[in-house]
A tleap script that builds the chain and sets N, CA, C and O, in Angstrom:
source leaprc.protein.ff14SB
mol = sequence {
  NMET ALA LEU TYR SER GLY MET ASP PRO LEU
  THR LEU HIE GLU MET PHE GLY ILE SER GLU
  LYS GLU LEU GLU ASP ILE TYR ASP ARG LEU
  MET ASP LYS GLY LEU LEU LYS LEU VAL MET
  ILE ARG LYS VAL VAL ASP LEU THR ARG GLU
  GLY ARG LYS LEU VAL ASN LYS MET MET LYS
  TYR GLY ILE GLY MET CMET
}
set mol.1.N position { 99.233 99.994 112.093 }
set mol.1.CA position { 97.776 99.964 112.079 }
set mol.1.C position { 97.248 100.004 110.646 }
set mol.1.O position { 96.250 99.359 110.324 }
set mol.2.N position { 97.935 100.772 109.784 }
set mol.2.CA position { 97.487 100.864 108.396 }
set mol.2.C position { 97.594 99.505 107.705 }
set mol.2.O position { 96.683 99.113 106.976 }
set mol.3.N position { 98.686 98.786 107.924 }
set mol.3.CA position { 98.833 97.460 107.328 }
set mol.3.C position { 97.802 96.496 107.905 }
set mol.3.O position { 97.222 95.691 107.176 }
set mol.4.N position { 97.578 96.578 109.195 }
set mol.4.CA position { 96.613 95.703 109.865 }
set mol.4.C position { 95.207 95.915 109.316 }
set mol.4.O position { 94.425 94.970 109.220 }
set mol.5.N position { 94.893 97.139 108.961 }
set mol.5.CA position { 93.549 97.424 108.442 }
set mol.5.C position { 93.402 97.063 106.969 }
set mol.5.O position { 92.315 97.194 106.406 }
set mol.6.N position { 94.496 96.605 106.331 }
set mol.6.CA position { 94.405 96.128 104.960 }
set mol.6.C position { 94.816 97.126 103.899 }
set mol.6.O position { 94.588 96.888 102.713 }
set mol.7.N position { 95.414 98.237 104.292 }
set mol.7.CA position { 95.857 99.216 103.295 }
set mol.7.C position { 97.010 98.643 102.469 }
set mol.7.O position { 97.776 97.806 102.946 }
set mol.8.N position { 97.115 99.099 101.248 }
set mol.8.CA position { 98.144 98.641 100.325 }
set mol.8.C position { 99.520 99.097 100.817 }
set mol.8.O position { 99.761 100.299 100.931 }
set mol.9.N position { 100.427 98.156 101.111 }
set mol.9.CA position { 101.743 98.526 101.627 }
set mol.9.C position { 102.604 99.291 100.623 }
set mol.9.O position { 103.592 99.916 101.008 }
set mol.10.N position { 102.242 99.249 99.351 }
set mol.10.CA position { 103.027 99.940 98.329 }
set mol.10.C position { 102.666 101.411 98.205 }
set mol.10.O position { 103.401 102.178 97.583 }
set mol.11.N position { 101.543 101.812 98.789 }
set mol.11.CA position { 101.115 103.204 98.656 }
set mol.11.C position { 101.061 103.959 99.984 }
set mol.11.O position { 100.622 105.108 100.028 }
set mol.12.N position { 101.499 103.324 101.054 }
set mol.12.CA position { 101.436 103.983 102.361 }
set mol.12.C position { 102.292 105.238 102.417 }
set mol.12.O position { 102.009 106.147 103.197 }
set mol.13.N position { 103.335 105.295 101.598 }
set mol.13.CA position { 104.195 106.485 101.606 }
set mol.13.C position { 103.383 107.747 101.277 }
set mol.13.O position { 103.660 108.825 101.803 }
set mol.14.N position { 102.390 107.602 100.412 }
set mol.14.CA position { 101.545 108.747 100.050 }
set mol.14.C position { 100.724 109.207 101.248 }
set mol.14.O position { 100.577 110.406 101.482 }
set mol.15.N position { 100.191 108.256 102.003 }
set mol.15.CA position { 99.375 108.595 103.165 }
set mol.15.C position { 100.206 109.317 104.227 }
set mol.15.O position { 99.728 110.248 104.875 }
set mol.16.N position { 101.452 108.879 104.399 }
set mol.16.CA position { 102.313 109.462 105.428 }
set mol.16.C position { 103.108 110.665 104.931 }
set mol.16.O position { 103.759 111.346 105.724 }
set mol.17.N position { 103.062 110.932 103.632 }
set mol.17.CA position { 103.787 112.075 103.082 }
set mol.17.C position { 105.290 111.900 103.112 }
set mol.17.O position { 106.027 112.859 103.340 }
set mol.18.N position { 105.755 110.661 102.881 }
set mol.18.CA position { 107.190 110.380 102.843 }
set mol.18.C position { 107.531 109.727 101.510 }
set mol.18.O position { 106.641 109.318 100.764 }
set mol.19.N position { 108.811 109.633 101.219 }
set mol.19.CA position { 109.229 109.016 99.952 }
set mol.19.C position { 109.122 107.492 100.041 }
set mol.19.O position { 109.054 106.927 101.133 }
set mol.20.N position { 109.107 106.841 98.885 }
set mol.20.CA position { 109.074 105.376 98.851 }
set mol.20.C position { 110.307 104.810 99.542 }
set mol.20.O position { 110.220 103.798 100.238 }
set mol.21.N position { 111.453 105.454 99.356 }
set mol.21.CA position { 112.706 105.002 99.976 }
set mol.21.C position { 112.605 105.058 101.496 }
set mol.21.O position { 113.028 104.130 102.184 }
set mol.22.N position { 112.042 106.153 102.023 }
set mol.22.CA position { 111.871 106.261 103.474 }
set mol.22.C position { 110.974 105.148 104.012 }
set mol.22.O position { 111.248 104.571 105.063 }
set mol.23.N position { 109.896 104.855 103.277 }
set mol.23.CA position { 108.994 103.791 103.700 }
set mol.23.C position { 109.696 102.438 103.657 }
set mol.23.O position { 109.519 101.621 104.561 }
set mol.24.N position { 110.488 102.194 102.619 }
set mol.24.CA position { 111.237 100.939 102.524 }
set mol.24.C position { 112.217 100.803 103.684 }
set mol.24.O position { 112.403 99.704 104.207 }
set mol.25.N position { 112.844 101.898 104.093 }
set mol.25.CA position { 113.754 101.870 105.239 }
set mol.25.C position { 113.002 101.497 106.521 }
set mol.25.O position { 113.508 100.739 107.349 }
set mol.26.N position { 111.797 102.035 106.672 }
set mol.26.CA position { 110.969 101.693 107.830 }
set mol.26.C position { 110.611 100.212 107.796 }
set mol.26.O position { 110.693 99.524 108.813 }
set mol.27.N position { 110.215 99.726 106.622 }
set mol.27.CA position { 109.889 98.304 106.485 }
set mol.27.C position { 111.099 97.447 106.829 }
set mol.27.O position { 110.959 96.430 107.507 }
set mol.28.N position { 112.289 97.842 106.371 }
set mol.28.CA position { 113.508 97.077 106.669 }
set mol.28.C position { 113.743 96.988 108.176 }
set mol.28.O position { 114.077 95.922 108.694 }
set mol.29.N position { 113.570 98.095 108.870 }
set mol.29.CA position { 113.768 98.098 110.332 }
set mol.29.C position { 112.741 97.190 111.024 }
set mol.29.O position { 113.074 96.463 111.960 }
set mol.30.N position { 111.489 97.242 110.551 }
set mol.30.CA position { 110.456 96.397 111.146 }
set mol.30.C position { 110.698 94.915 110.837 }
set mol.30.O position { 110.406 94.055 111.668 }
set mol.31.N position { 111.227 94.616 109.654 }
set mol.31.CA position { 111.580 93.229 109.329 }
set mol.31.C position { 112.728 92.750 110.211 }
set mol.31.O position { 112.714 91.616 110.690 }
set mol.32.N position { 113.730 93.618 110.427 }
set mol.32.CA position { 114.855 93.262 111.296 }
set mol.32.C position { 114.382 92.922 112.712 }
set mol.32.O position { 114.995 92.100 113.392 }
set mol.33.N position { 113.297 93.552 113.154 }
set mol.33.CA position { 112.749 93.306 114.488 }
set mol.33.C position { 111.785 92.121 114.508 }
set mol.33.O position { 111.270 91.751 115.563 }
set mol.34.N position { 111.544 91.526 113.334 }
set mol.34.CA position { 110.647 90.380 113.257 }
set mol.34.C position { 109.176 90.749 113.255 }
set mol.34.O position { 108.323 89.904 113.525 }
set mol.35.N position { 108.871 92.004 112.954 }
set mol.35.CA position { 107.479 92.455 112.980 }
set mol.35.C position { 106.806 92.400 111.618 }
set mol.35.O position { 105.578 92.406 111.533 }
set mol.36.N position { 107.591 92.347 110.556 }
set mol.36.CA position { 107.071 92.220 109.194 }
set mol.36.C position { 107.783 91.073 108.509 }
set mol.36.O position { 108.902 90.714 108.877 }
set mol.37.N position { 107.124 90.497 107.505 }
set mol.37.CA position { 107.775 89.502 106.656 }
set mol.37.C position { 107.684 89.969 105.212 }
set mol.37.O position { 106.728 90.640 104.822 }
set mol.38.N position { 108.676 89.612 104.434 }
set mol.38.CA position { 108.708 89.977 103.015 }
set mol.38.C position { 107.822 89.009 102.253 }
set mol.38.O position { 108.008 87.794 102.317 }
set mol.39.N position { 106.856 89.560 101.530 }
set mol.39.CA position { 105.907 88.731 100.790 }
set mol.39.C position { 106.259 88.709 99.311 }
set mol.39.O position { 106.166 87.669 98.658 }
set mol.40.N position { 106.662 89.858 98.788 }
set mol.40.CA position { 106.940 89.959 97.361 }
set mol.40.C position { 107.931 91.097 97.149 }
set mol.40.O position { 107.887 92.109 97.849 }
set mol.41.N position { 108.807 90.925 96.195 }
set mol.41.CA position { 109.719 91.998 95.817 }
set mol.41.C position { 109.178 92.649 94.562 }
set mol.41.O position { 109.004 91.993 93.535 }
set mol.42.N position { 108.914 93.938 94.649 }
set mol.42.CA position { 108.394 94.677 93.494 }
set mol.42.C position { 109.574 95.171 92.676 }
set mol.42.O position { 110.525 95.732 93.221 }
set mol.43.N position { 109.513 94.968 91.399 }
set mol.43.CA position { 110.569 95.433 90.513 }
set mol.43.C position { 110.140 96.722 89.836 }
set mol.43.O position { 109.056 96.804 89.258 }
set mol.44.N position { 110.994 97.720 89.913 }
set mol.44.CA position { 110.764 98.959 89.193 }
set mol.44.C position { 111.538 98.836 87.893 }
set mol.44.O position { 112.757 98.665 87.908 }
set mol.45.N position { 110.844 98.921 86.780 }
set mol.45.CA position { 111.478 98.674 85.485 }
set mol.45.C position { 111.255 99.835 84.533 }
set mol.45.O position { 110.358 100.656 84.726 }
set mol.46.N position { 112.078 99.888 83.515 }
set mol.46.CA position { 111.940 100.868 82.441 }
set mol.46.C position { 112.405 100.190 81.167 }
set mol.46.O position { 113.236 99.283 81.206 }
set mol.47.N position { 111.873 100.627 80.047 }
set mol.47.CA position { 112.291 100.046 78.771 }
set mol.47.C position { 113.736 100.417 78.457 }
set mol.47.O position { 114.189 101.528 78.733 }
set mol.48.N position { 114.442 99.458 77.876 }
set mol.48.CA position { 115.778 99.741 77.357 }
set mol.48.C position { 115.630 100.402 75.997 }
set mol.48.O position { 114.519 100.556 75.488 }
set mol.49.N position { 116.728 100.781 75.428 }
set mol.49.CA position { 116.703 101.354 74.077 }
set mol.49.C position { 116.069 100.371 73.096 }
set mol.49.O position { 115.262 100.757 72.250 }
set mol.50.N position { 116.440 99.104 73.217 }
set mol.50.CA position { 115.881 98.076 72.329 }
set mol.50.C position { 114.384 97.890 72.588 }
set mol.50.O position { 113.612 97.680 71.652 }
set mol.51.N position { 113.983 97.965 73.832 }
set mol.51.CA position { 112.564 97.848 74.161 }
set mol.51.C position { 111.752 98.983 73.574 }
set mol.51.O position { 110.656 98.768 73.057 }
set mol.52.N position { 112.294 100.207 73.652 }
set mol.52.CA position { 111.591 101.366 73.067 }
set mol.52.C position { 111.489 101.223 71.554 }
set mol.52.O position { 110.463 101.557 70.961 }
set mol.53.N position { 112.559 100.724 70.928 }
set mol.53.CA position { 112.517 100.522 69.463 }
set mol.53.C position { 111.420 99.526 69.092 }
set mol.53.O position { 110.680 99.730 68.130 }
set mol.54.N position { 111.326 98.454 69.863 }
set mol.54.CA position { 110.325 97.437 69.580 }
set mol.54.C position { 108.914 98.013 69.735 }
set mol.54.O position { 108.057 97.776 68.884 }
set mol.55.N position { 108.668 98.758 70.801 }
set mol.55.CA position { 107.350 99.350 71.012 }
set mol.55.C position { 107.021 100.337 69.889 }
set mol.55.O position { 105.896 100.354 69.389 }
set mol.56.N position { 107.991 101.152 69.495 }
set mol.56.CA position { 107.768 102.090 68.387 }
set mol.56.C position { 107.393 101.355 67.112 }
set mol.56.O position { 106.499 101.783 66.383 }
set mol.57.N position { 108.072 100.252 66.844 }
set mol.57.CA position { 107.784 99.452 65.648 }
set mol.57.C position { 106.379 98.865 65.731 }
set mol.57.O position { 105.637 98.865 64.748 }
set mol.58.N position { 106.021 98.367 66.909 }
set mol.58.CA position { 104.693 97.784 67.087 }
set mol.58.C position { 103.605 98.840 66.888 }
set mol.58.O position { 102.570 98.566 66.281 }
set mol.59.N position { 103.846 100.037 67.398 }
set mol.59.CA position { 102.861 101.112 67.234 }
set mol.59.C position { 102.755 101.521 65.767 }
set mol.59.O position { 101.661 101.784 65.267 }
set mol.60.N position { 103.876 101.573 65.094 }
set mol.60.CA position { 103.889 101.975 63.683 }
set mol.60.C position { 103.051 101.021 62.839 }
set mol.60.O position { 102.317 101.447 61.948 }
set mol.61.N position { 103.169 99.719 63.130 }
set mol.61.CA position { 102.476 98.719 62.322 }
set mol.61.C position { 101.166 98.233 62.954 }
set mol.61.O position { 100.521 97.327 62.428 }
set mol.62.N position { 100.775 98.838 64.083 }
set mol.62.CA position { 99.508 98.487 64.706 }
set mol.62.C position { 99.485 97.116 65.342 }
set mol.62.O position { 98.414 96.546 65.549 }
set mol.63.N position { 100.644 96.584 65.652 }
set mol.63.CA position { 100.720 95.258 66.273 }
set mol.63.C position { 100.453 95.394 67.768 }
set mol.63.O position { 101.054 96.231 68.440 }
set mol.64.N position { 99.562 94.578 68.274 }
set mol.64.CA position { 99.263 94.581 69.700 }
set mol.64.C position { 98.319 95.695 70.134 }
set mol.64.O position { 98.062 95.857 71.327 }
set mol.65.N position { 97.807 96.456 69.191 }
set mol.65.CA position { 96.880 97.518 69.552 }
set mol.65.C position { 95.480 96.933 69.676 }
set mol.65.O position { 95.107 96.020 68.940 }
set mol.66.N position { 94.714 97.470 70.615 }
set mol.66.CA position { 93.329 96.981 70.794 }
set mol.66.C position { 92.365 98.011 70.296 }
set mol.66.O position { 91.153 97.802 70.353 }
savepdb mol mol.pdb
quit
């Protein structure tokens, strides 16, 4: 019902008080039953050591700051 009413599928775990992993497991079961379709895969990312170095350098020299 929450999806049908237009709620954000990425934040429903907060409404139900469950973890993101638990919600993903529920989505997987519903997809297996043909009740949901996969629209987009969200990537959870973090900077690598090299990425952090680059950001630190950019901040030091004011590059990309608004």
